[in-house]
C-alpha positions, 0 to 999 in steps of 0.5 A: 585855504590859499593865500598870496606870496608876492602875488602867487597863490600858495596853499597854507599848511595845516600846521601853519593854520593850527599854529596861528589858532594856538597863538590866538588861544594862548594870547587870550589866556595870557591876557585874561590872566594878566588883566583879570578885571577885563578878562571878558574883553578877551574871548575870541580871536582872528588871524588874518593872513595877508600877503606872506611876502611882506613884513606884518603878513598876519594881523591879529584881532581879538574881542569880547563875547558880545562882539564876536563875529557871526561868521560861524568860524568859532572862537579862534579862526584863521582867515585870508585877506582877499585883496 
């Protein structure tokens, strides 16, 4: 999986991708526990990697089972923005 750093293409390490997936899963668990009456709103997550040379280089998106993307990536996934 390749991303951009100040316009240069770099390969994301397995450890980096795995860490982002872990953040997604743990935030879902945390929010389900903190907000049990709305736990069903927290089911899946995506981490979108933008240009790593900029602040805010990763965006996190979460949702319920009903609005899970049908991209075949499962509950927690890392994707790279193609801009």
